[in-house]
Chimera marker file (.cmm) of the C-alpha trace (Angstrom):
<marker_set name="trace">
<marker id="1" x="-280.257" y="55.186" z="179.265" r="1" g="1" b="0" radius="0.5"/>
<marker id="2" x="-281.844" y="53.425" z="175.860" r="1" g="1" b="0" radius="0.5"/>
<marker id="3" x="-280.597" y="54.744" z="172.706" r="1" g="1" b="0" radius="0.5"/>
<marker id="4" x="-283.188" y="57.132" z="171.298" r="1" g="1" b="0" radius="0.5"/>
<marker id="5" x="-281.368" y="59.480" z="174.492" r="1" g="1" b="0" radius="0.5"/>
<marker id="6" x="-278.461" y="58.552" z="173.756" r="1" g="1" b="0" radius="0.5"/>
<marker id="7" x="-278.640" y="59.819" z="170.357" r="1" g="1" b="0" radius="0.5"/>
<marker id="8" x="-281.187" y="63.033" z="171.444" r="1" g="1" b="0" radius="0.5"/>
<marker id="9" x="-277.950" y="63.907" z="173.133" r="1" g="1" b="0" radius="0.5"/>
<marker id="10" x="-275.541" y="63.601" z="170.333" r="1" g="1" b="0" radius="0.5"/>
<marker id="11" x="-277.810" y="65.685" z="167.957" r="1" g="1" b="0" radius="0.5"/>
<marker id="12" x="-278.243" y="68.156" z="170.865" r="1" g="1" b="0" radius="0.5"/>
<marker id="13" x="-274.506" y="68.800" z="171.853" r="1" g="1" b="0" radius="0.5"/>
<marker id="14" x="-273.617" y="68.815" z="167.813" r="1" g="1" b="0" radius="0.5"/>
<marker id="15" x="-276.869" y="71.616" z="167.155" r="1" g="1" b="0" radius="0.5"/>
<marker id="16" x="-275.153" y="73.395" z="169.987" r="1" g="1" b="0" radius="0.5"/>
<marker id="17" x="-272.039" y="72.777" z="168.288" r="1" g="1" b="0" radius="0.5"/>
<marker id="18" x="-272.769" y="74.122" z="165.045" r="1" g="1" b="0" radius="0.5"/>
<marker id="19" x="-274.134" y="77.378" z="166.495" r="1" g="1" b="0" radius="0.5"/>
<marker id="20" x="-271.242" y="78.271" z="168.183" r="1" g="1" b="0" radius="0.5"/>
<marker id="21" x="-269.646" y="77.557" z="164.727" r="1" g="1" b="0" radius="0.5"/>
<marker id="22" x="-272.298" y="79.974" z="162.826" r="1" g="1" b="0" radius="0.5"/>
<marker id="23" x="-271.472" y="82.761" z="165.502" r="1" g="1" b="0" radius="0.5"/>
<marker id="24" x="-268.039" y="82.311" z="166.030" r="1" g="1" b="0" radius="0.5"/>
<marker id="25" x="-267.242" y="82.098" z="162.156" r="1" g="1" b="0" radius="0.5"/>
<marker id="26" x="-269.903" y="83.260" z="160.074" r="1" g="1" b="0" radius="0.5"/>
<marker id="27" x="-271.300" y="86.372" z="161.880" r="1" g="1" b="0" radius="0.5"/>
<marker id="28" x="-267.581" y="87.870" z="162.040" r="1" g="1" b="0" radius="0.5"/>
<marker id="29" x="-267.567" y="88.229" z="158.243" r="1" g="1" b="0" radius="0.5"/>
<marker id="30" x="-270.274" y="89.675" z="158.287" r="1" g="1" b="0" radius="0.5"/>
<marker id="31" x="-270.339" y="93.272" z="155.662" r="1" g="1" b="0" radius="0.5"/>
<marker id="32" x="-270.002" y="95.565" z="157.034" r="1" g="1" b="0" radius="0.5"/>
<marker id="33" x="-272.130" y="99.059" z="155.560" r="1" g="1" b="0" radius="0.5"/>
<marker id="34" x="-275.534" y="99.903" z="153.881" r="1" g="1" b="0" radius="0.5"/>
<marker id="35" x="-278.052" y="97.061" z="155.462" r="1" g="1" b="0" radius="0.5"/>
<marker id="36" x="-280.019" y="97.140" z="152.346" r="1" g="1" b="0" radius="0.5"/>
<marker id="37" x="-276.534" y="96.748" z="150.164" r="1" g="1" b="0" radius="0.5"/>
<marker id="38" x="-277.236" y="93.937" z="147.345" r="1" g="1" b="0" radius="0.5"/>
<marker id="39" x="-273.987" y="92.635" z="149.489" r="1" g="1" b="0" radius="0.5"/>
<marker id="40" x="-275.703" y="91.859" z="152.357" r="1" g="1" b="0" radius="0.5"/>
<marker id="41" x="-278.174" y="89.620" z="150.984" r="1" g="1" b="0" radius="0.5"/>
<marker id="42" x="-275.743" y="87.458" z="148.721" r="1" g="1" b="0" radius="0.5"/>
<marker id="43" x="-274.149" y="86.957" z="152.219" r="1" g="1" b="0" radius="0.5"/>
<marker id="44" x="-276.761" y="85.423" z="153.666" r="1" g="1" b="0" radius="0.5"/>
<marker id="45" x="-278.536" y="84.066" z="151.013" r="1" g="1" b="0" radius="0.5"/>
<marker id="46" x="-274.822" y="82.044" z="150.605" r="1" g="1" b="0" radius="0.5"/>
<marker id="47" x="-275.180" y="81.419" z="153.916" r="1" g="1" b="0" radius="0.5"/>
<marker id="48" x="-278.567" y="79.434" z="154.661" r="1" g="1" b="0" radius="0.5"/>
<marker id="49" x="-277.312" y="77.925" z="151.746" r="1" g="1" b="0" radius="0.5"/>
<marker id="50" x="-273.951" y="76.460" z="153.052" r="1" g="1" b="0" radius="0.5"/>
<marker id="51" x="-274.915" y="75.631" z="156.573" r="1" g="1" b="0" radius="0.5"/>
<marker id="52" x="-278.480" y="73.528" z="155.902" r="1" g="1" b="0" radius="0.5"/>
<marker id="53" x="-276.986" y="71.566" z="153.932" r="1" g="1" b="0" radius="0.5"/>
<marker id="54" x="-273.699" y="71.541" z="156.760" r="1" g="1" b="0" radius="0.5"/>
<marker id="55" x="-276.550" y="70.943" z="159.323" r="1" g="1" b="0" radius="0.5"/>
<marker id="56" x="-277.907" y="68.019" z="157.967" r="1" g="1" b="0" radius="0.5"/>
<marker id="57" x="-274.187" y="66.106" z="156.761" r="1" g="1" b="0" radius="0.5"/>
<marker id="58" x="-273.032" y="67.113" z="160.269" r="1" g="1" b="0" radius="0.5"/>
<marker id="59" x="-275.854" y="65.756" z="162.129" r="1" g="1" b="0" radius="0.5"/>
<marker id="60" x="-276.059" y="62.561" z="160.040" r="1" g="1" b="0" radius="0.5"/>
<marker id="61" x="-272.532" y="62.007" z="159.983" r="1" g="1" b="0" radius="0.5"/>
<marker id="62" x="-271.818" y="62.258" z="163.993" r="1" g="1" b="0" radius="0.5"/>
<marker id="63" x="-274.869" y="59.712" z="164.124" r="1" g="1" b="0" radius="0.5"/>
<marker id="64" x="-273.099" y="57.007" z="162.417" r="1" g="1" b="0" radius="0.5"/>
<marker id="65" x="-270.116" y="58.012" z="164.074" r="1" g="1" b="0" radius="0.5"/>
<marker id="66" x="-271.864" y="58.040" z="167.540" r="1" g="1" b="0" radius="0.5"/>
<marker id="67" x="-273.523" y="54.236" z="166.280" r="1" g="1" b="0" radius="0.5"/>
<marker id="68" x="-270.119" y="52.890" z="165.750" r="1" g="1" b="0" radius="0.5"/>
<marker id="69" x="-268.226" y="54.409" z="168.727" r="1" g="1" b="0" radius="0.5"/>
<marker id="70" x="-270.807" y="53.049" z="170.775" r="1" g="1" b="0" radius="0.5"/>
<marker id="71" x="-270.954" y="49.868" z="168.770" r="1" g="1" b="0" radius="0.5"/>
<marker id="72" x="-267.116" y="48.974" z="169.821" r="1" g="1" b="0" radius="0.5"/>
<marker id="73" x="-267.193" y="50.359" z="173.294" r="1" g="1" b="0" radius="0.5"/>
<marker id="74" x="-270.368" y="48.359" z="174.267" r="1" g="1" b="0" radius="0.5"/>
<marker id="75" x="-269.835" y="45.245" z="172.088" r="1" g="1" b="0" radius="0.5"/>
<marker id="76" x="-272.848" y="45.409" z="171.407" r="1" g="1" b="0" radius="0.5"/>
<marker id="77" x="-275.272" y="47.311" z="168.493" r="1" g="1" b="0" radius="0.5"/>
<marker id="78" x="-277.757" y="50.166" z="169.536" r="1" g="1" b="0" radius="0.5"/>
<marker id="79" x="-280.795" y="49.154" z="169.265" r="1" g="1" b="0" radius="0.5"/>
<marker id="80" x="-282.803" y="51.548" z="167.773" r="1" g="1" b="0" radius="0.5"/>
<marker id="81" x="-286.833" y="49.583" z="167.348" r="1" g="1" b="0" radius="0.5"/>
<marker id="82" x="-289.589" y="51.806" z="167.349" r="1" g="1" b="0" radius="0.5"/>
<marker id="83" x="-292.586" y="51.613" z="169.100" r="1" g="1" b="0" radius="0.5"/>
<marker id="84" x="-295.830" y="53.875" z="169.553" r="1" g="1" b="0" radius="0.5"/>
<marker id="85" x="-293.756" y="55.404" z="172.720" r="1" g="1" b="0" radius="0.5"/>
<marker id="86" x="-291.187" y="56.552" z="170.338" r="1" g="1" b="0" radius="0.5"/>
<marker id="87" x="-293.311" y="57.769" z="167.411" r="1" g="1" b="0" radius="0.5"/>
<marker id="88" x="-295.484" y="59.152" z="170.227" r="1" g="1" b="0" radius="0.5"/>
<marker id="89" x="-292.385" y="60.989" z="171.333" r="1" g="1" b="0" radius="0.5"/>
<marker id="90" x="-291.029" y="62.145" z="168.216" r="1" g="1" b="0" radius="0.5"/>
<marker id="91" x="-294.221" y="63.558" z="167.122" r="1" g="1" b="0" radius="0.5"/>
<marker id="92" x="-294.608" y="65.256" z="170.307" r="1" g="1" b="0" radius="0.5"/>
<marker id="93" x="-291.303" y="67.242" z="169.831" r="1" g="1" b="0" radius="0.5"/>
<marker id="94" x="-292.015" y="67.916" z="166.944" r="1" g="1" b="0" radius="0.5"/>
<marker id="95" x="-294.849" y="70.043" z="167.410" r="1" g="1" b="0" radius="0.5"/>
<marker id="96" x="-293.111" y="71.353" z="170.288" r="1" g="1" b="0" radius="0.5"/>
<marker id="97" x="-289.840" y="71.983" z="167.842" r="1" g="1" b="0" radius="0.5"/>
<marker id="98" x="-292.791" y="73.253" z="165.190" r="1" g="1" b="0" radius="0.5"/>
<marker id="99" x="-293.878" y="75.856" z="167.669" r="1" g="1" b="0" radius="0.5"/>
<marker id="100" x="-291.068" y="77.552" z="167.945" r="1" g="1" b="0" radius="0.5"/>
<marker id="101" x="-290.310" y="78.075" z="164.638" r="1" g="1" b="0" radius="0.5"/>
<marker id="102" x="-293.487" y="79.596" z="163.463" r="1" g="1" b="0" radius="0.5"/>
<marker id="103" x="-293.060" y="81.697" z="166.518" r="1" g="1" b="0" radius="0.5"/>
<marker id="104" x="-289.933" y="82.732" z="165.269" r="1" g="1" b="0" radius="0.5"/>
<marker id="105" x="-290.883" y="83.151" z="161.882" r="1" g="1" b="0" radius="0.5"/>
<marker id="106" x="-294.010" y="85.362" z="162.827" r="1" g="1" b="0" radius="0.5"/>
<marker id="107" x="-291.160" y="87.605" z="165.163" r="1" g="1" b="0" radius="0.5"/>
<marker id="108" x="-288.857" y="87.540" z="161.859" r="1" g="1" b="0" radius="0.5"/>
<marker id="109" x="-291.616" y="89.047" z="159.661" r="1" g="1" b="0" radius="0.5"/>
<marker id="110" x="-293.069" y="91.222" z="162.658" r="1" g="1" b="0" radius="0.5"/>
<marker id="111" x="-289.076" y="92.449" z="163.226" r="1" g="1" b="0" radius="0.5"/>
<marker id="112" x="-289.479" y="93.712" z="158.776" r="1" g="1" b="0" radius="0.5"/>
<marker id="113" x="-293.071" y="94.899" z="159.551" r="1" g="1" b="0" radius="0.5"/>
<marker id="114" x="-291.924" y="97.089" z="162.349" r="1" g="1" b="0" radius="0.5"/>
<marker id="115" x="-289.128" y="98.778" z="159.649" r="1" g="1" b="0" radius="0.5"/>
<marker id="116" x="-286.053" y="96.577" z="161.872" r="1" g="1" b="0" radius="0.5"/>
<marker id="117" x="-283.347" y="96.176" z="158.868" r="1" g="1" b="0" radius="0.5"/>
<marker id="118" x="-283.091" y="93.154" z="156.937" r="1" g="1" b="0" radius="0.5"/>
<marker id="119" x="-280.864" y="91.590" z="159.299" r="1" g="1" b="0" radius="0.5"/>
<marker id="120" x="-282.277" y="91.551" z="162.196" r="1" g="1" b="0" radius="0.5"/>
<marker id="121" x="-284.942" y="89.349" z="160.624" r="1" g="1" b="0" radius="0.5"/>
<marker id="122" x="-282.267" y="86.332" z="159.313" r="1" g="1" b="0" radius="0.5"/>
<marker id="123" x="-280.602" y="86.226" z="162.547" r="1" g="1" b="0" radius="0.5"/>
<marker id="124" x="-284.076" y="85.574" z="164.253" r="1" g="1" b="0" radius="0.5"/>
<marker id="125" x="-284.195" y="83.187" z="161.570" r="1" g="1" b="0" radius="0.5"/>
<marker id="126" x="-281.154" y="81.795" z="161.923" r="1" g="1" b="0" radius="0.5"/>
<marker id="127" x="-281.734" y="81.423" z="165.859" r="1" g="1" b="0" radius="0.5"/>
<marker id="128" x="-285.202" y="80.276" z="166.084" r="1" g="1" b="0" radius="0.5"/>
<marker id="129" x="-283.982" y="77.532" z="163.368" r="1" g="1" b="0" radius="0.5"/>
<marker id="130" x="-281.391" y="76.097" z="165.554" r="1" g="1" b="0" radius="0.5"/>
<marker id="131" x="-282.880" y="76.930" z="168.695" r="1" g="1" b="0" radius="0.5"/>
<marker id="132" x="-286.238" y="74.780" z="167.943" r="1" g="1" b="0" radius="0.5"/>
<marker id="133" x="-283.664" y="71.817" z="167.259" r="1" g="1" b="0" radius="0.5"/>
<marker id="134" x="-282.364" y="72.336" z="170.406" r="1" g="1" b="0" radius="0.5"/>
<marker id="135" x="-285.903" y="72.862" z="172.266" r="1" g="1" b="0" radius="0.5"/>
<marker id="136" x="-286.652" y="69.546" z="170.416" r="1" g="1" b="0" radius="0.5"/>
<marker id="137" x="-284.012" y="67.683" z="171.635" r="1" g="1" b="0" radius="0.5"/>
<marker id="138" x="-284.672" y="68.057" z="175.391" r="1" g="1" b="0" radius="0.5"/>
<marker id="139" x="-288.211" y="67.682" z="174.916" r="1" g="1" b="0" radius="0.5"/>
<marker id="140" x="-287.402" y="64.329" z="173.701" r="1" g="1" b="0" radius="0.5"/>
<marker id="141" x="-284.996" y="63.683" z="176.681" r="1" g="1" b="0" radius="0.5"/>
<marker id="142" x="-287.588" y="65.254" z="179.145" r="1" g="1" b="0" radius="0.5"/>
<marker id="143" x="-290.530" y="63.050" z="177.064" r="1" g="1" b="0" radius="0.5"/>
<marker id="144" x="-288.330" y="59.462" z="177.839" r="1" g="1" b="0" radius="0.5"/>
<marker id="145" x="-287.350" y="60.052" z="180.927" r="1" g="1" b="0" radius="0.5"/>
<marker id="146" x="-290.780" y="61.271" z="181.984" r="1" g="1" b="0" radius="0.5"/>
<marker id="147" x="-291.988" y="57.596" z="180.249" r="1" g="1" b="0" radius="0.5"/>
<marker id="148" x="-294.872" y="59.639" z="178.100" r="1" g="1" b="0" radius="0.5"/>
<link id1="1" id2="2" r="1" g="1" b="0" radius="0.2"/>
<link id1="2" id2="3" r="1" g="1" b="0" radius="0.2"/>
<link id1="3" id2="4" r="1" g="1" b="0" radius="0.2"/>
<link id1="4" id2="5" r="1" g="1" b="0" radius="0.2"/>
<link id1="5" id2="6" r="1" g="1" b="0" radius="0.2"/>
<link id1="6" id2="7" r="1" g="1" b="0" radius="0.2"/>
<link id1="7" id2="8" r="1" g="1" b="0" radius="0.2"/>
<link id1="8" id2="9" r="1" g="1" b="0" radius="0.2"/>
<link id1="9" id2="10" r="1" g="1" b="0" radius="0.2"/>
<link id1="10" id2="11" r="1" g="1" b="0" radius="0.2"/>
<link id1="11" id2="12" r="1" g="1" b="0" radius="0.2"/>
<link id1="12" id2="13" r="1" g="1" b="0" radius="0.2"/>
<link id1="13" id2="14" r="1" g="1" b="0" radius="0.2"/>
<link id1="14" id2="15" r="1" g="1" b="0" radius="0.2"/>
<link id1="15" id2="16" r="1" g="1" b="0" radius="0.2"/>
<link id1="16" id2="17" r="1" g="1" b="0" radius="0.2"/>
<link id1="17" id2="18" r="1" g="1" b="0" radius="0.2"/>
<link id1="18" id2="19" r="1" g="1" b="0" radius="0.2"/>
<link id1="19" id2="20" r="1" g="1" b="0" radius="0.2"/>
<link id1="20" id2="21" r="1" g="1" b="0" radius="0.2"/>
<link id1="21" id2="22" r="1" g="1" b="0" radius="0.2"/>
<link id1="22" id2="23" r="1" g="1" b="0" radius="0.2"/>
<link id1="23" id2="24" r="1" g="1" b="0" radius="0.2"/>
<link id1="24" id2="25" r="1" g="1" b="0" radius="0.2"/>
<link id1="25" id2="26" r="1" g="1" b="0" radius="0.2"/>
<link id1="26" id2="27" r="1" g="1" b="0" radius="0.2"/>
<link id1="27" id2="28" r="1" g="1" b="0" radius="0.2"/>
<link id1="28" id2="29" r="1" g="1" b="0" radius="0.2"/>
<link id1="29" id2="30" r="1" g="1" b="0" radius="0.2"/>
<link id1="30" id2="31" r="1" g="1" b="0" radius="0.2"/>
<link id1="31" id2="32" r="1" g="1" b="0" radius="0.2"/>
<link id1="32" id2="33" r="1" g="1" b="0" radius="0.2"/>
<link id1="33" id2="34" r="1" g="1" b="0" radius="0.2"/>
<link id1="34" id2="35" r="1" g="1" b="0" radius="0.2"/>
<link id1="35" id2="36" r="1" g="1" b="0" radius="0.2"/>
<link id1="36" id2="37" r="1" g="1" b="0" radius="0.2"/>
<link id1="37" id2="38" r="1" g="1" b="0" radius="0.2"/>
<link id1="38" id2="39" r="1" g="1" b="0" radius="0.2"/>
<link id1="39" id2="40" r="1" g="1" b="0" radius="0.2"/>
<link id1="40" id2="41" r="1" g="1" b="0" radius="0.2"/>
<link id1="41" id2="42" r="1" g="1" b="0" radius="0.2"/>
<link id1="42" id2="43" r="1" g="1" b="0" radius="0.2"/>
<link id1="43" id2="44" r="1" g="1" b="0" radius="0.2"/>
<link id1="44" id2="45" r="1" g="1" b="0" radius="0.2"/>
<link id1="45" id2="46" r="1" g="1" b="0" radius="0.2"/>
<link id1="46" id2="47" r="1" g="1" b="0" radius="0.2"/>
<link id1="47" id2="48" r="1" g="1" b="0" radius="0.2"/>
<link id1="48" id2="49" r="1" g="1" b="0" radius="0.2"/>
<link id1="49" id2="50" r="1" g="1" b="0" radius="0.2"/>
<link id1="50" id2="51" r="1" g="1" b="0" radius="0.2"/>
<link id1="51" id2="52" r="1" g="1" b="0" radius="0.2"/>
<link id1="52" id2="53" r="1" g="1" b="0" radius="0.2"/>
<link id1="53" id2="54" r="1" g="1" b="0" radius="0.2"/>
<link id1="54" id2="55" r="1" g="1" b="0" radius="0.2"/>
<link id1="55" id2="56" r="1" g="1" b="0" radius="0.2"/>
<link id1="56" id2="57" r="1" g="1" b="0" radius="0.2"/>
<link id1="57" id2="58" r="1" g="1" b="0" radius="0.2"/>
<link id1="58" id2="59" r="1" g="1" b="0" radius="0.2"/>
<link id1="59" id2="60" r="1" g="1" b="0" radius="0.2"/>
<link id1="60" id2="61" r="1" g="1" b="0" radius="0.2"/>
<link id1="61" id2="62" r="1" g="1" b="0" radius="0.2"/>
<link id1="62" id2="63" r="1" g="1" b="0" radius="0.2"/>
<link id1="63" id2="64" r="1" g="1" b="0" radius="0.2"/>
<link id1="64" id2="65" r="1" g="1" b="0" radius="0.2"/>
<link id1="65" id2="66" r="1" g="1" b="0" radius="0.2"/>
<link id1="66" id2="67" r="1" g="1" b="0" radius="0.2"/>
<link id1="67" id2="68" r="1" g="1" b="0" radius="0.2"/>
<link id1="68" id2="69" r="1" g="1" b="0" radius="0.2"/>
<link id1="69" id2="70" r="1" g="1" b="0" radius="0.2"/>
<link id1="70" id2="71" r="1" g="1" b="0" radius="0.2"/>
<link id1="71" id2="72" r="1" g="1" b="0" radius="0.2"/>
<link id1="72" id2="73" r="1" g="1" b="0" radius="0.2"/>
<link id1="73" id2="74" r="1" g="1" b="0" radius="0.2"/>
<link id1="74" id2="75" r="1" g="1" b="0" radius="0.2"/>
<link id1="75" id2="76" r="1" g="1" b="0" radius="0.2"/>
<link id1="76" id2="77" r="1" g="1" b="0" radius="0.2"/>
<link id1="77" id2="78" r="1" g="1" b="0" radius="0.2"/>
<link id1="78" id2="79" r="1" g="1" b="0" radius="0.2"/>
<link id1="79" id2="80" r="1" g="1" b="0" radius="0.2"/>
<link id1="80" id2="81" r="1" g="1" b="0" radius="0.2"/>
<link id1="81" id2="82" r="1" g="1" b="0" radius="0.2"/>
<link id1="82" id2="83" r="1" g="1" b="0" radius="0.2"/>
<link id1="83" id2="84" r="1" g="1" b="0" radius="0.2"/>
<link id1="84" id2="85" r="1" g="1" b="0" radius="0.2"/>
<link id1="85" id2="86" r="1" g="1" b="0" radius="0.2"/>
<link id1="86" id2="87" r="1" g="1" b="0" radius="0.2"/>
<link id1="87" id2="88" r="1" g="1" b="0" radius="0.2"/>
<link id1="88" id2="89" r="1" g="1" b="0" radius="0.2"/>
<link id1="89" id2="90" r="1" g="1" b="0" radius="0.2"/>
<link id1="90" id2="91" r="1" g="1" b="0" radius="0.2"/>
<link id1="91" id2="92" r="1" g="1" b="0" radius="0.2"/>
<link id1="92" id2="93" r="1" g="1" b="0" radius="0.2"/>
<link id1="93" id2="94" r="1" g="1" b="0" radius="0.2"/>
<link id1="94" id2="95" r="1" g="1" b="0" radius="0.2"/>
<link id1="95" id2="96" r="1" g="1" b="0" radius="0.2"/>
<link id1="96" id2="97" r="1" g="1" b="0" radius="0.2"/>
<link id1="97" id2="98" r="1" g="1" b="0" radius="0.2"/>
<link id1="98" id2="99" r="1" g="1" b="0" radius="0.2"/>
<link id1="99" id2="100" r="1" g="1" b="0" radius="0.2"/>
<link id1="100" id2="101" r="1" g="1" b="0" radius="0.2"/>
<link id1="101" id2="102" r="1" g="1" b="0" radius="0.2"/>
<link id1="102" id2="103" r="1" g="1" b="0" radius="0.2"/>
<link id1="103" id2="104" r="1" g="1" b="0" radius="0.2"/>
<link id1="104" id2="105" r="1" g="1" b="0" radius="0.2"/>
<link id1="105" id2="106" r="1" g="1" b="0" radius="0.2"/>
<link id1="106" id2="107" r="1" g="1" b="0" radius="0.2"/>
<link id1="107" id2="108" r="1" g="1" b="0" radius="0.2"/>
<link id1="108" id2="109" r="1" g="1" b="0" radius="0.2"/>
<link id1="109" id2="110" r="1" g="1" b="0" radius="0.2"/>
<link id1="110" id2="111" r="1" g="1" b="0" radius="0.2"/>
<link id1="111" id2="112" r="1" g="1" b="0" radius="0.2"/>
<link id1="112" id2="113" r="1" g="1" b="0" radius="0.2"/>
<link id1="113" id2="114" r="1" g="1" b="0" radius="0.2"/>
<link id1="114" id2="115" r="1" g="1" b="0" radius="0.2"/>
<link id1="115" id2="116" r="1" g="1" b="0" radius="0.2"/>
<link id1="116" id2="117" r="1" g="1" b="0" radius="0.2"/>
<link id1="117" id2="118" r="1" g="1" b="0" radius="0.2"/>
<link id1="118" id2="119" r="1" g="1" b="0" radius="0.2"/>
<link id1="119" id2="120" r="1" g="1" b="0" radius="0.2"/>
<link id1="120" id2="121" r="1" g="1" b="0" radius="0.2"/>
<link id1="121" id2="122" r="1" g="1" b="0" radius="0.2"/>
<link id1="122" id2="123" r="1" g="1" b="0" radius="0.2"/>
<link id1="123" id2="124" r="1" g="1" b="0" radius="0.2"/>
<link id1="124" id2="125" r="1" g="1" b="0" radius="0.2"/>
<link id1="125" id2="126" r="1" g="1" b="0" radius="0.2"/>
<link id1="126" id2="127" r="1" g="1" b="0" radius="0.2"/>
<link id1="127" id2="128" r="1" g="1" b="0" radius="0.2"/>
<link id1="128" id2="129" r="1" g="1" b="0" radius="0.2"/>
<link id1="129" id2="130" r="1" g="1" b="0" radius="0.2"/>
<link id1="130" id2="131" r="1" g="1" b="0" radius="0.2"/>
<link id1="131" id2="132" r="1" g="1" b="0" radius="0.2"/>
<link id1="132" id2="133" r="1" g="1" b="0" radius="0.2"/>
<link id1="133" id2="134" r="1" g="1" b="0" radius="0.2"/>
<link id1="134" id2="135" r="1" g="1" b="0" radius="0.2"/>
<link id1="135" id2="136" r="1" g="1" b="0" radius="0.2"/>
<link id1="136" id2="137" r="1" g="1" b="0" radius="0.2"/>
<link id1="137" id2="138" r="1" g="1" b="0" radius="0.2"/>
<link id1="138" id2="139" r="1" g="1" b="0" radius="0.2"/>
<link id1="139" id2="140" r="1" g="1" b="0" radius="0.2"/>
<link id1="140" id2="141" r="1" g="1" b="0" radius="0.2"/>
<link id1="141" id2="142" r="1" g="1" b="0" radius="0.2"/>
<link id1="142" id2="143" r="1" g="1" b="0" radius="0.2"/>
<link id1="143" id2="144" r="1" g="1" b="0" radius="0.2"/>
<link id1="144" id2="145" r="1" g="1" b="0" radius="0.2"/>
<link id1="145" id2="146" r="1" g="1" b="0" radius="0.2"/>
<link id1="146" id2="147" r="1" g="1" b="0" radius="0.2"/>
<link id1="147" id2="148" r="1" g="1" b="0" radius="0.2"/>
</marker_set>
């Protein structure tokens, strides 16, 4: 298994753990009552403002820790040499992730257009945001295994 495949697995697991954390910790704190109340919009604003940097920092931290643990256990440094194949795989996975996210964004805006509460839009955006990260990592794993 290459270093890129291991990194994709670690990133996939980190994204899934963060999604479970989001569902288990943040959503139960949703303010009850009027779905159009200012508290609801404040809740979602704070959630997005905190969750995006936390996701980025945690992915970076887990990647660093993974590299250190890998180097200590195997007594060799992980090789992150990238060639044209690796760049192509990254771009293909990014393209797939963007298609997933744009589909979710369109669905979220469509939910507002048909009169659903804004909470539905935010949940769809969060779901497809995390989903695009999961799909990108699965696509990387598939493409590395396929040999593209």
